[in-house]
C-alpha positions, 0 to 999 in steps of 0.5 A, spaced: 534 508 513 535 500 513 530 496 515 532 494 521 531 501 523 524 501 522 518 498 523 515 495 516 507 495 516 505 491 511 498 492 508 493 487 504 488 488 500 481 485 499 481 478 501 488 478 504 496 476 502 496 468 501 502 466 502 504 466 495 503 473 495 510 478 495 507 481 500 506 475 505 513 474 504 517 480 505 512 481 512 517 474 513 522 475 511 523 483 512 526 485 520 521 489 523 515 487 518 508 484 520 502 484 517 497 489 519 491 484 521 484 485 519 478 483 522 474 482 515 478 481 509 472 479 505 467 484 506 472 490 509 468 498 511 473 503 511 473 504 518 475 498 521 482 499 516 483 505 516 482 503 525 486 498 524 492 502 520 492 508 526 492 503 530 499 499 528 502 505 527 500 507 534 503 502 537 510 502 533 516 503 538 521 506 531 520 510 525 514 506 520 514 505 512 508 502 510 508 498 505 501 497 501 497 493 496 491 494 492 485 497 497 490 496 502 493 503 499 487 506 499 485 504 506 492 507 508 491 515 505 484 514 507 487 513 514 493 518 514 488 524 517 488 519 523 496 517 525 500 521 529 504 525 526 512 524 524 511 516 525 511 515 518 517 516 515 514 512 508 511 508 504 511 504 498 503 503 495 503 498 489 497 497 484 493 502 488 486 499 485 480 506 482 475 505 486 472 511 483 472 509 477 473 502 476 466 498 473 463 492 476 466 492 483 463 490 490 459 496 494 463 496 500 469 497 496 466 502 492 464 505 499 471 507 500 470 513 495 472 517 494 479 516 495 484 523 498 488 527 493 491 531 498 499 531 498 502 525 504 505 528 510 511 522 508 515 521 502 511 515 498 512 510 492 507 508 486 508 503 483 503 502 477 502 498 471 499 499 463 495 493 464 492 493 472 484 491 471 483 494 477 486 502 474 489 505 468 495 507 468 494 514 467 489 514 473 494 511 477 499 516 475 493 522 477 493 519 484 501 519 485 502 526 482 496 529 487 499 525 494 506 528 492 508 521 490 514 518 485 510 514 480 514 508 478 511 504 471 511 497 473 510 496 465 505 490 462 504 487 469 498 485 471 495 487 478 502 485 482 499 479 485 500 471 485 495 471 479 499 477 475 506 471 476 509 476 482 511 471 488 517 474 491 518 480 486 524 481 487 524 487 483 520 491 488 524 489 493 530 492 490 525 498 489 523 499 496 531 498 498 532 503 492 526 508 496 529 506 504 537 509 502 534 515 500 529 517 507 
């Protein structure tokens, strides 16, 4: 599959993706790429965030590829049962946050727990770092396995965001291209 053949829905995490974040950059440069906007980036609720994802997928005019980061990964997985069948053809999930076991998370983030463990209805890649402060690599691997996703070891890359030095993140874009080629 080529990027021109699909709608690419970019789903940021808590606080959205600032201009320098790889997600914002990709959404602006990929054909048919756009950010799924949320009403409240700073105090999310599962129902609202999942609802926006379902709306965006339902409005798509081509097959959909999801590109989610952090809490956007959790919201995407939680939205799966309500997505129109067969529309989402694949997903790239980056820096899954463990909303169940990470200490000191705000209650509104914990509201996203428990995270579903049912197999996803589409191919997916989970990219995880060995030193992400919001999830151990082993937990990310465990969730990827339960979803039937391929696991990608990003080494010691932090939360794979601007703070960890991942502005444009060309390695991720190459990984996305390889993933799309296999669909």
